[in-house]
C-alpha positions in Angstrom: -14.3 -60.8 57.6 -12.0 -61.4 55.9 -8.8 -57.8 54.0 -8.6 -58.4 56.9 -9.7 -55.4 57.0 -10.1 -52.2 55.3 -9.7 -48.7 56.6 -12.8 -47.9 54.5 -15.1 -50.5 53.1 -16.3 -49.6 49.6 -19.3 -51.4 48.0 -17.0 -53.1 45.5 -14.9 -54.5 48.2 -17.7 -55.6 50.5 -18.6 -58.2 48.0 -15.8 -60.3 48.9 -15.3 -61.4 52.4 -14.6 -64.6 50.8 -16.9 -67.5 51.5 -14.4 -70.2 52.4 -13.2 -68.1 55.3 -16.8 -67.2 56.2 -17.0 -70.8 57.4 -15.7 -69.6 60.8 -15.7 -66.3 62.7 -12.5 -67.7 64.2 -10.7 -67.1 61.0 -10.9 -63.4 60.3 -9.5 -61.6 57.4 -6.4 -59.5 58.5 -6.2 -56.1 57.0 -4.7 -55.8 53.5 -2.6 -53.2 55.1 -0.3 -55.3 57.4 3.3 -54.7 58.1 4.8 -58.1 58.6 5.3 -59.1 55.0 8.1 -61.0 53.5 9.3 -60.4 49.9 7.1 -62.4 47.6 8.1 -64.5 44.6 6.0 -65.1 41.4 7.6 -68.5 40.6 7.1 -70.7 43.6 8.9 -73.6 42.0 12.1 -71.4 42.1 11.4 -70.4 45.7 10.4 -73.6 47.4 11.8 -77.1 47.4 9.4 -79.7 46.1 6.4 -80.1 48.5 7.1 -83.7 49.1 10.5 -82.8 50.4 8.7 -81.0 53.2 6.9 -84.2 54.4 7.8 -85.1 57.9 9.5 -88.4 58.3 7.8 -91.2 60.3 10.1 -90.5 63.3 8.5 -89.3 66.4 9.6 -86.1 68.0 8.5 -86.3 71.7 10.4 -83.2 73.0 10.0 -79.6 71.8 12.5 -78.6 69.1 15.3 -76.4 70.4 16.5 -73.8 68.0 20.1 -72.8 68.2 20.8 -69.4 69.6 22.6 -67.2 67.2 22.4 -63.7 68.8 22.5 -60.6 66.6 22.0 -56.9 67.5 18.8 -55.2 66.3 19.5 -51.5 66.2 16.8 -49.0 67.2 16.9 -45.1 67.3 19.6 -43.1 69.0 22.0 -46.1 69.2 19.9 -48.3 71.4 19.8 -52.0 70.4 18.3 -55.4 71.4 19.5 -58.9 71.2 17.6 -61.4 68.9 18.8 -64.9 69.5 16.5 -66.4 66.8 16.7 -63.9 64.0 18.3 -66.6 61.8 14.9 -68.3 61.6 13.8 -65.7 59.1 14.5 -66.8 55.5 12.9 -64.6 52.9 13.4 -67.1 50.2 12.1 -70.1 52.2 14.8 -72.4 51.1 17.4 -72.4 53.9 17.8 -76.1 54.8 18.3 -75.4 58.5 15.2 -73.3 58.8 13.0 -75.8 56.8 14.3 -78.7 59.0 13.5 -76.7 62.2 9.9 -76.0 61.0 9.5 -79.7 60.1 10.6 -80.5 63.6 8.1 -78.3 65.0 5.4 -80.0 62.9 6.6 -83.5 64.0 6.4 -82.3 67.6 2.9 -80.9 67.1 1.9 -84.2 65.5 3.2 -86.1 68.5 1.4 -83.7 71.0 -1.9 -84.1 69.1 -1.7 -87.9 68.3 -3.9 -88.9 71.3 -6.6 -86.5 70.1 -6.9 -88.0 66.6 -10.3 -89.7 67.4 -11.6 -86.3 68.6 -10.3 -84.5 65.5 -12.0 -87.1 63.3 -15.3 -86.7 65.2 -15.2 -82.9 65.0 -14.4 -83.0 61.3 -17.3 -85.3 60.7 -19.6 -83.1 62.8 -18.6 -80.0 60.9 -18.9 -81.7 57.5 -22.2 -83.2 58.6 -23.6 -79.7 59.1 -22.6 -78.6 55.7 -24.9 -79.0 52.7 -22.3 -80.1 50.3 -24.4 -79.6 47.1 -25.6 -76.1 47.7 -26.3 -73.0 45.6 -26.0 -69.3 46.3 -29.1 -67.2 45.7 -29.0 -66.1 42.1 -28.4 -62.5 41.2 -29.8 -60.9 38.0 -27.2 -59.1 35.9 -28.5 -58.0 32.5 -30.2 -61.0 30.8 -28.7 -63.6 33.1 -29.0 -65.1 36.6 -25.6 -65.6 38.0 -24.8 -67.8 41.0 -22.2 -70.1 42.6 -22.7 -73.7 43.5 -20.8 -76.4 45.4 -20.9 -80.2 44.7 -20.6 -83.3 46.9 -17.0 -84.1 47.6 -15.6 -81.0 45.8 -13.4 -78.6 47.6 -14.2 -75.5 45.6 -17.0 -73.5 44.0 -18.4 -73.5 40.5 -19.5 -70.2 39.0 -22.7 -70.6 36.9 -25.3 -68.7 35.0 -28.6 -69.2 33.2 -29.9 -66.9 30.5 -33.4 -65.4 30.9 -35.5 -66.2 27.8 -37.8 -63.2 28.0 -36.0 -60.1 27.0 -38.6 -57.9 28.7 -38.4 -59.8 32.0 -38.8 -57.6 35.0 -37.4 -58.8 38.3 -39.7 -59.2 41.3 -38.9 -60.1 44.9 -40.2 -63.7 44.4 -38.4 -64.2 41.0 -36.0 -67.2 40.9 -34.2 -69.1 38.2 -36.6 -71.9 38.9 -39.9 -70.0 38.3 -38.4 -67.9 35.4 -38.1 -69.4 31.9 -34.3 -69.8 31.4 -31.9 -71.6 29.2 -29.9 -74.5 30.6 -27.2 -73.9 33.2 -23.8 -72.7 31.9 -20.6 -73.2 33.9 -18.5 -70.1 33.4 -15.7 -71.0 35.9 -15.0 -74.3 37.8 -12.5 -73.6 40.5 -12.1 -77.3 41.1 -10.6 -77.6 37.5 -8.2 -74.6 38.3 -7.1 -76.4 41.5 -6.3 -79.7 39.9 -2.8 -80.7 40.8 -2.4 -77.7 43.1 -1.9 -77.7 46.8 -3.4 -74.3 47.1 -5.9 -72.4 45.0 -7.6 -69.1 46.0 -9.8 -67.5 43.4 -11.0 -63.9 43.9 -12.7 -61.1 41.9 -14.5 -63.1 39.3 -15.9 -60.4 36.9 -18.0 -60.9 33.8 -17.6 -58.3 31.0 -20.6 -55.9 30.6 -21.7 -57.6 27.4 -21.5 -61.0 29.3 -19.1 -62.5 26.6 -16.0 -62.8 28.7 -15.2 -63.7 32.3 -12.0 -62.7 34.1 -10.7 -63.8 37.5 -7.6 -63.5 39.8 -6.1 -66.7 41.1 -3.3 -67.4 43.6 -1.7 -70.9 43.7 0.8 -70.5 46.5 -0.9 -68.5 49.4 1.6 -65.7 48.9 -1.2 -63.6 47.4 0.6 -63.2 44.1 -2.3 -63.3 41.7 -2.6 -64.2 38.1 -5.3 -62.7 35.9 -6.9 -65.2 33.5 -9.7 -64.4 30.9 -12.0 -66.9 29.2 -14.2 -66.4 26.1 -17.6 -67.7 27.2 -18.8 -68.5 23.7 -15.9 -70.8 22.9 -14.4 -71.7 26.3 -11.0 -70.5 25.1 -8.7 -69.0 27.6 -7.7 -65.7 25.9 -5.4 -64.5 28.6 -3.3 -67.1 30.6 -1.0 -64.7 32.3 -0.2 -61.0 31.8 3.4 -59.9 31.4 4.6 -57.4 33.9 7.7 -55.5 34.8 10.2 -57.6 36.8 9.3 -58.0 40.5 5.8 -56.5 40.0 2.8 -58.6 41.0 -0.9 -58.5 40.5 -3.2 -57.9 43.5 -6.8 -59.1 43.4 -8.5 -55.8 42.3 -10.0 -56.2 38.8 -12.6 -54.2 36.7 -13.9 -54.1 33.1 -14.3 -51.0 31.0 -17.5 -50.7 28.9 -15.7 -51.6 25.7 -15.9 -55.2 26.9 -12.3 -56.0 26.0 -10.3 -53.9 28.4 -9.4 -54.8 31.9 -8.1 -52.5 34.6 -6.1 -54.0 37.5 -3.7 -53.1 40.3 0.0 -54.2 40.6 2.3 -54.1 43.6 5.9 -53.1 43.8 8.8 -55.0 45.3 7.5 -53.9 48.7 4.2 -55.7 48.1 2.6 -52.2 48.0 -0.4 -51.9 45.6 0.8 -48.7 43.8 0.0 -48.8 40.0 -3.2 -49.1 38.1 -2.9 -50.6 34.6 -5.2 -51.4 31.8 -4.9 -54.2 29.2 -6.9 -54.6 26.0 -7.3 -58.1 24.8 -5.2 -58.6 21.7 -2.5 -56.1 22.7 0.9 -57.2 23.8 1.5 -55.2 27.0 -0.6 -53.3 29.5 -0.7 -49.5 29.8 -0.1 -47.5 33.0 -3.2 -45.5 34.1 -1.9 -44.1 37.3 0.9 -44.8 39.8 1.5 -43.6 43.4 5.2 -43.2 44.3 4.8 -42.1 47.9 5.6 -45.3 49.9 3.1 -44.3 52.5 0.1 -44.6 50.1 -1.5 -47.4 48.2 -4.1 -47.9 45.4 -7.4 -49.8 45.3 -9.7 -50.2 42.3 -13.4 -50.7 42.0 -16.2 -50.3 39.5 -19.2 -48.1 40.3 -22.6 -49.7 40.6 -23.8 -47.4 37.8 -21.0 -48.8 35.6 -20.1 -45.3 34.5 -16.8 -45.0 36.5 -13.9 -46.9 37.8 -12.8 -45.6 41.2 -9.2 -45.4 42.3 -8.8 -45.1 46.1 -5.4 -43.5 46.9 -5.0 -44.2 50.6 -3.0 -44.6 53.8 -4.6 -45.9 57.0 -5.7 -42.3 58.0 -5.7 -40.3 54.7 -7.3 -40.7 51.3 -7.9 -39.2 48.0 -10.2 -40.5 45.2 -9.7 -40.6 41.4 -12.0 -41.8 38.7 -11.7 -43.1 35.2 -14.5 -42.9 32.6 -15.5 -46.5 32.0 -16.8 -45.6 28.6 -13.4 -44.3 27.4 -10.3 -46.5 27.6 -8.2 -43.5 26.8 -9.6 -41.6 29.8 -7.0 -40.4 32.3 -7.5 -40.8 36.0 -9.1 -37.5 37.2 -9.2 -36.3 40.7 -12.6 -36.8 42.3 -11.9 -35.8 45.9 -8.5 -34.3 46.9 -6.2 -35.6 49.6 -6.4 -33.9 53.0 -4.3 -35.2 55.9 -6.3 -37.4 58.4 -9.5 -37.2 56.2 -11.1 -40.3 54.7 -13.8 -40.7 52.0 -16.0 -43.3 50.4 -17.9 -42.2 47.3 -20.6 -43.7 45.1 -22.6 -42.2 42.2 -26.2 -42.1 41.1 -27.8 -40.3 38.2 -25.0 -37.8 37.9 -24.7 -37.1 41.6 -22.0 -38.1 43.9 -22.7 -39.3 47.5 -19.7 -39.3 49.8 -19.1 -40.5 53.4 -16.3 -38.5 55.0 -14.9 -38.0 58.5 -13.8 -34.4 57.9 -14.8 -32.6 61.1 -17.0 -35.6 61.8 -15.2 -38.5 63.4 -18.1 -40.9 63.0 -18.8 -39.8 59.5 -21.3 -37.6 57.6 -23.0 -38.0 54.2 -22.6 -35.3 51.6 -23.9 -35.1 48.0 -23.0 -33.0 45.0 -23.5 -32.9 41.3 -20.4 -34.4 39.7 -20.2 -31.7 37.1 -20.1 -29.0 39.9 -17.3 -30.6 41.9 -16.7 -31.7 45.5 -16.4 -28.1 46.8 -20.2 -27.7 46.2 -21.1 -30.7 48.4 -24.0 -30.3 50.7 -24.9 -32.3 53.8 -27.5 -35.1 53.6 -26.9 -36.8 57.0 -25.2 -35.0 59.8 -22.5 -36.3 62.1 -23.8 -38.3 65.2 -21.5 -39.0 68.1 -23.5 -42.2 68.9 -23.8 -43.5 65.3 -21.0 -44.3 62.9 -21.6 -44.2 59.2 -19.5 -47.0 57.7 -20.3 -46.6 54.0 -22.9 -45.8 51.4 -24.2 -47.9 48.5 -25.9 -46.3 45.6 -28.4 -47.4 43.0 -30.5 -45.5 40.5 -33.7 -45.5 42.6 -32.4 -45.7 46.2 -29.4 -45.4 48.4 -28.3 -47.5 51.4 -26.4 -46.0 54.3 -24.6 -48.6 56.4 -24.4 -47.5 60.0 -23.3 -48.8 63.3 -24.6 -48.0 66.8 -23.4 -49.6 70.0 -21.5 -52.0 67.9 -24.5 -53.3 65.9 -24.8 -52.6 62.1 -27.9 -51.2 60.7 -29.2 -50.2 57.2 -30.8 -46.9 56.5 -32.6 -46.9 53.1 -33.6 -43.7 51.3 -35.3 -43.0 48.0 -33.4 -40.7 45.7 -34.8 -37.6 44.0 -33.2 -38.0 40.5 -33.6 -34.3 39.6 -32.2 -32.7 42.8 -30.1 -35.6 44.1 -31.6 -35.1 47.6 -32.5 -38.1 49.8 -36.1 -39.0 50.5 -37.6 -40.3 53.7 -36.2 -43.4 55.4 -37.7 -46.6 54.2 -38.1 -49.0 57.2 -36.9 -52.6 57.1 -38.5 -55.4 59.1 -37.1 -56.0 62.6 -34.8 -58.9 63.5 -35.4 -60.4 67.0 -31.9 -60.9 68.2 -29.9 -58.9 70.8 -26.8 -58.7 68.5 -26.8 -59.5 64.7 -25.1 -58.7 61.5 -27.0 -57.1 58.6 -25.3 -56.4 55.2 -26.5 -55.2 51.8 -25.7 -57.5 48.9 -25.5 -57.0 45.1 -28.6 -55.5 43.4 -28.9 -54.4 39.8 -28.3 -50.7 39.5 -31.6 -49.9 37.8 -33.8 -52.2 39.9 -36.0 -51.1 42.8 -35.2 -54.4 44.6 -32.7 -54.3 47.4 -31.1 -57.5 48.6 -29.7 -57.9 52.1 -28.6 -60.7 54.5 -29.0 -60.9 58.2 -27.7 -63.4 60.7 -26.7 -63.7 64.4 -24.4 -66.0 66.4 -27.3 -68.5 66.7 -29.3 -67.8 63.5 -27.9 -68.9 60.1 -27.7 -66.3 57.5 -31.0 -65.3 55.8 -31.1 -63.6 52.4 -34.0 -61.2 51.7 -35.2 -59.2 48.7 -37.1 -56.0 49.4 -38.9 -53.8 46.8 -38.5 -50.2 47.9 -41.4 -49.0 45.7 -44.1 -51.7 46.5 -42.9 -52.7 50.0 -42.9 -56.3 48.9 -40.5 -58.4 51.0 -39.4 -62.0 50.3 -37.2 -64.4 52.1 -35.0 -65.9 49.4 -33.0 -68.5 51.4 -31.7 -69.4 54.8 -28.3 -71.0 55.0 -28.9 -74.7 55.4 -27.3 -76.3 58.5 -27.7 -80.0 58.7 -26.9 -82.5 61.5 -30.0 -81.8 63.5 -29.2 -78.1 64.2 -32.0 -76.2 65.9 -31.4 -72.4 66.4 -33.9 -72.3 69.3 -31.4 -74.4 71.3 -28.9 -71.5 71.5 -29.0 -68.2 73.3 -27.2 -65.0 72.3 -26.4 -62.3 74.9 -24.7 -59.0 75.2 -22.7 -58.0 78.3 -20.8 -54.9 79.1 -17.5 -54.8 81.0 -16.1 -51.6 82.6 -12.5 -50.5 82.1 -10.5 -48.7 84.7 -11.2 -45.4 82.9 -15.0 -46.2 83.1 -15.2 -47.1 79.4 -18.0 -49.7 78.7 -16.7 -52.6 76.6 -19.2 -54.7 74.6 -19.0 -58.5 74.8 -21.0 -60.8 72.6 -21.9 -64.3 73.9 -23.6 -67.5 72.6 -24.2 -70.8 74.4 -26.7 -73.6 74.6 -29.9 -72.6 76.1 -30.0 -75.7 78.4 -26.6 -74.7 79.8 -26.8 -73.1 83.2 -25.4 -69.5 82.7 -24.1 -68.0 84.9 -23.1 -71.1 86.8 -21.5 -71.0 90.2 -21.7 -74.8 90.7 -19.0 -77.4 90.1 -18.9 -78.6 86.5 -18.9 -82.4 86.5 -17.1 -82.5 83.2 -14.1 -80.3 84.2 -14.3 -80.5 88.0 -14.1 -76.7 88.1 -16.6 -74.0 89.1 -18.7 -72.8 86.3 -18.6 -73.4 82.5 -15.8 -73.6 80.0 -15.1 -70.3 78.1 -13.7 -69.7 74.6 -13.0 -66.0 74.1 -12.0 -64.5 70.7 -10.6 -61.0 70.3 -9.0 -58.7 67.6 -9.0 -55.0 68.2 -7.0 -53.3 65.4 -7.3 -51.5 62.1 -10.8 -50.2 63.0 -12.1 -53.6 62.1 -15.4 -54.6 63.6 -15.9 -58.2 64.7 -19.4 -58.8 63.7 -21.9 -61.4 64.7 -21.7 -63.9 62.0 -23.2 -67.4 62.3 -20.5 -70.1 62.3 -21.7 -73.7 62.1 -18.3 -74.9 63.3 -18.7 -73.2 66.6 -21.7 -75.5 67.3 -19.2 -78.3 68.1 -17.9 -76.3 71.0 -21.4 -75.1 72.2 -22.7 -78.7 72.2 -19.9 -79.7 74.4 -20.8 -77.1 77.0 -18.5 -74.2 76.0 -19.7 -70.6 76.2 -18.4 -68.9 73.1 -17.5 -65.2 73.4 -16.3 -62.4 71.1 -14.8 -59.5 72.9 -14.8 -56.1 71.3 -11.8 -54.1 72.7 -10.8 -50.6 71.7 -8.7 -50.5 68.5 -11.6 -52.1 66.5 -14.4 -50.1 64.9 -17.4 -51.4 66.6 -18.2 -48.3 68.7 -17.1 -45.7 66.2 -14.0 -43.9 65.0 -12.9 -42.7 68.5 -13.1 -46.4 69.7 -10.4 -47.1 67.1 -8.3 -44.1 68.0 -8.5 -45.0 71.6 -6.7 -48.3 70.8 -3.8 -47.3 68.5 -0.5 -45.5 68.7 0.2 -44.5 72.4 -3.2 -45.9 73.4 -2.6 -49.4 72.0 -2.5 -51.0 75.5 -6.2 -50.2 75.9 -6.8 -53.0 73.4 -5.0 -55.5 75.7 -6.4 -54.3 79.0 -10.0 -54.1 77.6 -9.7 -57.8 76.6 -8.4 -58.8 80.0 -11.2 -56.8 81.7 -13.8 -58.5 79.5 -12.6 -61.9 80.4 -12.3 -61.1 84.1 -15.8 -59.7 84.0 -17.2 -62.9 82.6 -15.4 -64.8 85.3 -16.9 -62.5 88.0 -20.4 -63.0 86.5 -20.0 -66.8 86.7 -19.8 -67.5 83.0 -16.6 -69.5 83.4 -13.5 -70.4 85.4 -10.0 -69.1 84.6 -8.8 -72.7 84.7 -11.2 -73.6 82.0 -10.9 -70.6 79.7 -9.3 -70.5 76.3 -8.5 -67.3 74.5 -7.8 -66.8 70.8 -6.7 -64.1 68.3 -5.3 -64.1 64.8 -2.9 -61.8 63.0 -3.2 -58.5 64.8 -5.4 -60.5 67.1 -2.4 -62.7 67.7 -0.5 -59.6 68.9 -3.4 -59.1 71.3 -3.0 -62.7 72.6 0.8 -62.3 73.0 0.5 -59.1 74.9 -2.3 -60.3 77.1 -0.3 -63.4 78.1 2.7 -61.2 79.2 0.4 -59.0 81.1 -2.0 -61.4 82.7 -0.4 -64.8 82.4 -2.6 -67.7 83.6 -4.7 -65.5 85.8 -7.4 -65.3 83.1 -6.9 -68.5 81.1 -5.3 -71.8 81.0 -5.0 -72.0 77.2 -4.3 -69.6 74.4 -4.3 -69.8 70.6 -2.3 -67.4 68.5 -3.1 -67.7 64.8 -0.5 -66.3 62.4 0.4 -63.9 65.2 2.0 -60.4 64.6 4.3 -60.8 67.8 7.6 -59.3 66.7 6.3 -55.8 66.5 9.4 -53.6 67.0 11.8 -55.6 64.8 9.3 -55.8 62.0 8.4 -52.1 62.1 12.1 -51.0 62.3 12.8 -52.8 59.1 11.7 -50.7 56.2 13.0 -53.2 53.7 10.0 -55.4 54.7 7.0 -54.8 52.5 4.4 -52.3 53.8 6.3 -51.4 56.9 6.2 -47.7 55.9 2.4 -47.5 55.4 1.9 -49.3 58.7 3.5 -46.4 60.6 0.0 -44.9 60.7 -1.4 -48.0 62.5 1.3 -48.8 65.0 3.7 -45.8 65.0 7.2 -45.4 63.7 9.7 -47.0 66.1 12.6 -45.0 64.5 11.2 -42.2 66.7 12.3 -42.7 70.3 8.9 -42.2 71.9 7.2 -44.7 69.6 10.1 -47.1 70.0 9.8 -47.1 73.8 6.1 -47.4 73.8 5.9 -50.2 71.2 8.7 -52.0 72.9 6.7 -51.9 76.1 4.0 -54.2 74.7 5.7 -56.1 71.8 4.9 -59.7 72.8 8.3 -61.2 71.7 10.2 -58.5 73.7 8.2 -58.9 76.9 8.4 -62.6 77.5 9.6 -63.1 81.1 10.5 -66.0 83.4 8.6 -64.1 86.1 5.3 -64.6 84.3 3.2 -67.8 85.0 2.0 -68.6 81.5 -1.1 -70.7 80.7 -0.8 -74.4 80.9 -1.2 -74.7 77.0 -0.2 -72.3 74.2 -0.7 -73.1 70.5 0.5 -71.1 67.5 0.4 -71.6 63.8 1.8 -70.0 60.7 1.9 -70.4 56.9 5.3 -70.7 55.3 4.2 -68.5 52.3 2.4 -65.9 54.4 3.0 -62.4 52.9 1.4 -60.6 55.8 2.9 -62.1 58.9 6.2 -63.8 58.4 6.3 -67.4 59.6 9.4 -66.5 61.6 7.5 -64.3 64.1 5.6 -67.2 65.7 8.6 -69.5 65.2 10.7 -67.2 67.3 7.9 -66.5 69.8 7.4 -70.1 70.7 11.1 -70.6 71.3 11.3 -67.7 73.7 8.2 -68.8 75.5 9.8 -72.3 76.1 13.0 -70.6 77.2 10.9 -68.6 79.8 9.4 -71.8 81.2 6.0 -71.9 79.5 4.8 -75.4 80.3 3.4 -76.6 77.0 3.9 -74.7 73.7 2.9 -76.3 70.4 3.7 -74.7 67.0 2.4 -75.8 63.6 3.6 -74.3 60.3 1.7 -75.1 57.1 4.3 -75.7 54.5 2.3 -75.0 51.4 0.0 -72.1 52.3 -0.1 -68.5 53.5 -1.9 -66.2 55.9 -5.3 -67.9 55.4 -4.0 -71.4 55.8 -5.4 -74.0 53.4 -7.8 -73.1 50.6 -10.2 -76.0 50.1 -13.4 -76.0 52.1 -12.8 -79.5 53.6 -9.1 -78.8 54.2 -10.2 -75.8 56.2 -12.6 -78.0 58.3 -9.6 -80.2 59.1 -7.8 -77.1 60.4 -10.7 -76.1 62.5 -11.1 -79.6 63.9 -7.4 -79.7 64.8 -7.7 -76.4 66.7 -10.9 -77.3 68.4 -9.6 -80.6 69.6 -6.6 -78.8 71.1 -8.8 -76.3 72.8 -11.3 -78.9 74.2 -8.3 -80.8 75.6 -7.2 -77.7 77.4 -10.8 -77.1 78.6 -11.1 -80.6 80.0 -13.8 -81.4 77.5 -11.8 -83.7 75.1 -13.7 -86.9 75.4 -15.2 -87.8 72.0 
């Protein structure tokens, strides 16, 4: 899903949940606001030795690497301190020979431990690749006089961005319009990511934006995994690259926010400071030498985010911390326009605005934890706002999306997202009646609005479930016409009727009901109290995923890669503990600060509930979490040990919570005080220390039979050293089988190519199936 996650999801951001990571719900986007950063470097050639110098030798490492203990004292508040034996594994420059050699030794040991599963990995990769339609196209979107879309080609790792010009200048879009049944010019490739990636080990392209007159295209690209982006601009009439790389101040870096002004030659973008904090909005006019500052935020607790309104009239600047926001806007028709205040900052109040026909529509949690929708005439100011949709304790308003003719309110009730569509009265700005959408026959599902032209009456949305591949629909809010545009193609004999989706509810000790989402093969006996002939244990094998932080909702996406687990008899589960956003704002607040342990106990309760119902056996259960979800896994292992699982996967895990949050020289530590608390204060220090996974490893805990962790050397969100230290301490405490793999040329999201990502999934699934006793090819 996925920054990984935003505290507020604006329409301009929601585009993005980038496709390569949408391949698997097991790879979730960690919030853009994460503490465990390492200082980034623009020039990776200066930072890292040659990649070939990282290649492991052919020697076999059959015993776990043993890092030398070099104890240092980590000071806390009021003179308290802790000993960290492995602090030396942290190398901000990623060039210390001893550290690199240790990581390579871990990789060689991981290679040894996985060698006997190579046939299974190969089979899983071929299965996953076999379900993929390699030569596929996205449903086209009309923008101006063009249809825009992305395409993939057989054997190619990355997307191609394309368009076709519509020949009829008076063409009116209908729900059944396609580029095939509409007279168009020949296909034009505006950006081929495969060309960008040539000669690169990593290539992540984001925020591809065409100028309003459709003559230029700009994009942000990262070639290291450190999320240090370069802006490039191409003239679509000549193919010339008119901007190769913008010149910034020393140690400033570009983040992936990007928007055009209406002069068709000026770009607005966001840069980060030395702490990797997005803090400054700049604009650059093509042909000029240097960018101009539009706005900067000097308070280290706040960041900036940029988006362009659907109307094209404004550029929005979100000035935010996890709990508090203000909004500014820039006139997109005037490049000399200053950033003006749209909605002022109020402590613990958040907003999300959009505009239509001179009116602003704002979702806010002010005196409304689950949100309410307000509207006001822009010329009259926010203090004249009136209520359009009232607060509901049972329904959370996530965001609003505005067009000229209609408005979409994205809501969430009992963890399931819904779209509420209204006509707009252009004169008064008031909302009309709700326009109903067709029902979707699944117990849990994910529905989401997609790009629509601002002036159109046609609304596009997608819907999917854990068993039903994503379907794209167009709906005309005036005529009621409704058309299925495309369903994601899943090859390899996939049949959605062979899979069952369920919702269960576990009960916490404080009587809180915890939602659990489940998918399995329909022909699998569930629940099952009989002996499983494959595992020799009672019941089925379970794979349980969890996150539970940043108010991020783990939605019910379809993931074709999970089919390999389901077809081998695994019950796949997504738990929804407190700390996430599934059940509303209070659900999040009940899992942060001094209530963070609710996240961990909710997860344990969910797994135990499934065991009691007969969905699986603790000795054939694997659990997984990534990033802040890795924190969840680390804490759960210390609390429950092998009583709930025999295998655990911690992906890029945030496990050294206290040490990281005590170090305000690390990027983004200060803004993260509003997520975890400030351990420089004694009460927070003691509470955070009581659950920090690295600090609570104990020889008294019987850890699961198998534990796997991974990291990316260039990860700017969770330093590779956190899992590196964690696995050492687990081995010291007697954990029986701990494997760690560090990708030496990527970052938080591992590899970037779509086939490379499948290899990673196959590797991980083979490891899990081995632990579950289902590893025969």
